C-alpha positions in Angstrom: 43.6 -83.2 6.7 41.9 -82.5 10.0 38.9 -80.1 10.3 39.9 -76.6 10.8 39.4 -75.0 14.2 36.2 -73.2 13.4 34.6 -76.6 13.1 32.5 -75.8 10.0 34.9 -77.0 7.3 35.3 -80.8 7.2 36.9 -81.6 3.9 37.8 -85.3 3.4 41.4 -86.0 2.6 42.0 -86.6 -1.1 38.6 -85.5 -2.2 40.0 -84.1 -5.4 43.2 -86.1 -5.5 42.1 -88.2 -8.5 42.0 -85.2 -10.6 45.1 -83.4 -9.2 46.7 -83.4 -12.6 43.7 -81.5 -14.1 42.9 -78.0 -13.3 40.0 -77.6 -10.8 36.5 -77.0 -12.1 34.9 -73.7 -11.0 31.9 -75.4 -9.3 34.1 -77.6 -7.1 36.3 -74.6 -6.4 33.4 -72.3 -5.3 32.0 -75.0 -3.1 35.2 -75.5 -1.2 35.9 -71.7 -1.2 32.5 -71.0 0.4 33.3 -73.1 3.4 36.8 -71.5 3.7 35.3 -68.1 3.6 33.1 -69.0 6.6 36.3 -70.1 8.4 38.0 -66.8 7.6 35.2 -64.9 9.1 35.5 -67.0 12.2 39.2 -66.3 12.4 38.6 -62.6 11.8 36.2 -62.4 14.8 38.7 -64.2 17.0 41.6 -62.0 15.9 39.5 -58.9 16.5 38.3 -59.9 20.0 41.5 -61.4 21.2 43.8 -58.6 19.9 46.0 -61.0 17.9 48.4 -59.5 15.3 48.7 -61.4 12.0 51.2 -60.5 9.2 50.9 -62.3 5.9 53.6 -61.8 3.3 53.0 -62.6 -0.4 55.9 -63.0 -2.7 56.4 -64.8 -6.0 57.2 -64.6 -9.6 55.2 -62.2 -11.9 51.8 -63.6 -12.7 52.1 -66.3 -10.0 48.5 -65.3 -8.7 49.3 -63.2 -5.7 46.6 -60.6 -6.5 43.9 -63.2 -7.1 44.6 -65.2 -4.0 44.5 -62.0 -1.9 41.2 -61.2 -3.4 39.9 -64.7 -2.5 41.1 -64.2 1.0 39.5 -60.8 1.5 36.3 -61.3 -0.4 34.0 -61.9 2.6 35.9 -60.3 5.5 36.1 -56.8 6.9 38.6 -54.4 5.5 38.9 -53.0 9.0 40.4 -56.2 10.2 42.0 -57.5 7.0 44.2 -54.8 5.6 46.1 -55.2 2.3 49.3 -53.2 1.8 50.9 -52.8 -1.7 53.4 -50.1 -1.5 54.5 -48.1 -4.6 58.1 -47.4 -5.6 60.0 -45.7 -2.8 60.3 -41.9 -2.8 63.8 -40.2 -2.7 63.3 -39.7 1.0 62.4 -43.3 1.6 65.4 -44.5 -0.4 67.6 -42.7 2.1 66.0 -44.5 5.1 66.9 -47.9 6.6 65.5 -50.3 4.0 62.7 -51.9 6.1 61.7 -48.6 7.7 58.8 -47.8 5.3 57.2 -51.2 5.9 57.3 -51.0 9.7 54.3 -48.4 10.1 52.1 -50.9 8.1 52.7 -53.8 10.5 49.6 -55.0 12.3 48.2 -53.5 15.5 46.1 -55.5 17.9 43.1 -57.2 16.2 44.4 -56.8 12.7 45.5 -59.0 9.8 47.8 -57.2 7.5 48.5 -58.8 4.0 51.5 -57.6 2.2 51.2 -57.8 -1.7 55.0 -57.9 -2.0 57.0 -56.7 0.9 60.5 -55.9 2.2 61.5 -58.9 0.1 61.5 -56.7 -2.9 65.2 -56.2 -2.1 65.9 -59.9 -2.4 64.0 -60.3 -5.6 63.1 -57.4 -8.1 65.7 -55.0 -6.8 68.5 -57.5 -6.9 67.7 -59.0 -10.2 66.9 -55.7 -11.9 69.9 -53.9 -10.6 68.1 -51.5 -8.4 70.3 -52.2 -5.5 74.0 -53.4 -5.2 74.8 -57.0 -4.6 76.3 -55.8 -1.3 73.1 -54.3 -0.3 71.1 -57.5 -1.2 73.6 -59.6 0.8 73.3 -57.4 3.8 69.5 -57.6 3.6 69.5 -61.4 3.5 71.8 -61.4 6.5 69.8 -58.9 8.7 66.2 -60.0 7.8 66.0 -63.0 10.2 66.9 -60.8 13.1 64.3 -58.1 12.1 61.6 -60.8 11.7 62.6 -62.2 15.1 61.9 -58.8 16.6 58.4 -58.8 14.9 57.5 -62.2 16.2 58.9 -61.5 19.7 56.5 -58.5 19.7 53.5 -60.9 19.3 53.0 -60.7 15.5 52.2 -64.1 13.8 54.3 -63.8 10.7 53.4 -66.1 7.8 55.4 -66.0 4.5 54.3 -67.4 1.2 56.2 -67.8 -2.0 53.9 -68.4 -5.0 55.6 -70.4 -7.7 54.3 -70.6 -11.2 55.8 -72.7 -14.0 57.7 -71.2 -17.0 55.1 -72.3 -19.6 52.1 -71.2 -17.4 53.8 -67.8 -16.8 54.1 -67.4 -20.5 50.3 -68.2 -21.1 49.3 -65.7 -18.3 51.4 -62.8 -19.6 50.2 -63.4 -23.1 46.6 -63.3 -21.9 47.3 -60.0 -20.3 48.4 -58.7 -23.7 45.4 -60.1 -25.5 42.6 -59.3 -23.0 41.7 -55.6 -22.6 40.4 -56.4 -19.1 43.8 -57.5 -18.1 46.1 -55.1 -19.9 46.4 -52.9 -16.7 48.2 -55.9 -15.0 51.0 -55.9 -17.6 53.9 -53.5 -16.8 57.2 -52.8 -18.5 58.7 -54.5 -15.4 56.9 -57.7 -16.3 58.3 -57.7 -19.8 61.8 -57.0 -18.5 61.5 -59.7 -16.0 60.3 -62.2 -18.4 63.8 -62.6 -19.9 65.3 -63.2 -16.4 63.7 -66.5 -15.5 66.9 -68.1 -14.3 68.1 -64.9 -12.5 64.8 -64.8 -10.5 65.1 -68.5 -9.7 68.6 -68.0 -8.2 67.4 -65.0 -6.3 64.5 -67.0 -4.9 66.7 -69.8 -3.8 69.1 -67.4 -2.0 66.2 -65.6 -0.3 64.6 -68.8 1.0 67.7 -70.3 2.1 68.9 -67.2 4.0 65.6 -66.1 5.6 63.8 -69.4 6.3 63.7 -69.5 10.1 61.9 -71.3 12.9 60.1 -68.1 13.8 59.3 -67.1 10.2 59.5 -70.0 7.9 58.8 -69.8 4.1 55.8 -71.8 2.7 55.9 -72.5 -1.0 52.6 -72.7 -3.0 52.6 -74.0 -6.6 50.1 -72.0 -8.6 49.8 -73.5 -12.1 46.2 -74.4 -11.1 45.2 -71.1 -9.5 42.0 -72.5 -7.9 43.7 -75.4 -6.2 46.5 -73.1 -5.1 44.1 -70.6 -3.5 42.3 -73.4 -1.5 45.5 -74.9 -0.4 47.0 -71.6 0.8 43.8 -70.4 2.6 43.6 -73.7 4.3 47.2 -73.4 5.4 46.7 -69.9 6.6 43.7 -70.9 8.7 45.8 -73.7 10.2 48.6 -71.3 11.0 46.4 -69.0 13.2 45.3 -70.5 16.5 41.8 -69.1 16.3 38.9 -70.5 18.1 35.3 -70.1 17.0 33.2 -67.6 19.1 29.7 -68.3 20.1 27.4 -66.3 18.0 24.8 -64.2 19.7 21.2 -64.8 18.8 20.0 -62.2 16.4 16.5 -61.3 15.6 15.2 -58.5 13.4 13.2 -56.0 15.3 9.7 -55.1 14.2 9.4 -52.0 12.0 7.0 -49.2 13.2 3.8 -48.7 11.3 4.0 -46.3 8.4 3.5 -42.6 9.2 1.7 -40.0 7.1 4.9 -38.9 5.2 4.6 -38.9 1.4 7.7 -40.5 -0.1 9.7 -38.7 -2.8 9.2 -40.0 -6.3 12.7 -41.3 -7.1 12.0 -42.1 -10.8 13.4 -38.6 -12.1 16.7 -39.5 -10.4 17.0 -43.0 -11.6 19.9 -44.1 -14.1 18.8 -45.2 -17.5 17.5 -48.8 -17.7 19.6 -50.2 -20.4 19.7 -53.8 -19.2 
């Protein structure tokens, strides 16, 4: 793997290959992620100043790790540049619109990176498998989507599509952990439970979707996520390689001197303090 364009991340090929069959340790993960975060900031500054438009689509099976990966990407960047879009179920009015219409206003403007936590591909996955749309509608969607995405890329958008694939056993472990852990119970929906019984149906829908909508201008990229930490690092590295950013020269910054204290008597803040429990 060559160094990324920012020039600060120089990971040697195969550094962790000897333990590829084991899940990555937190210390090694955080070390690698720190360097990648610096690259994401460099990418952010280039996108902002160059007026580039980047759209990143995240799709995948339930519990495949979309949310955690998006958090890893956005942890150290500005929400004014990196914007996450996770649309709720469509309203009655939106159901009457052209299917992709409600997603179009959220596409990136100049200087933005928009991340879709699920996207227009809901029609090819959840809606199709769960019977929320007709088979005819799903087929029509698969046929028209490459042309719609061609229009996006022709307008100057860099469109990057990821499918996060989790194994059957690992998915079971993750869903069970959501049931057992009160910190994660909010992640578990009735849809997750219904979808759990449709492993094969989702697999067929995934295969149809990738086959029909993989294109030269908007290819699919599959990331295996049984090891969440490795998956995040691999995906972020790929994302950085997919955007032609160049590091900008940082201006020299020096803290100014503070003026001498004046005669003002500061307010005693102790009556307003929260209780010191810890």
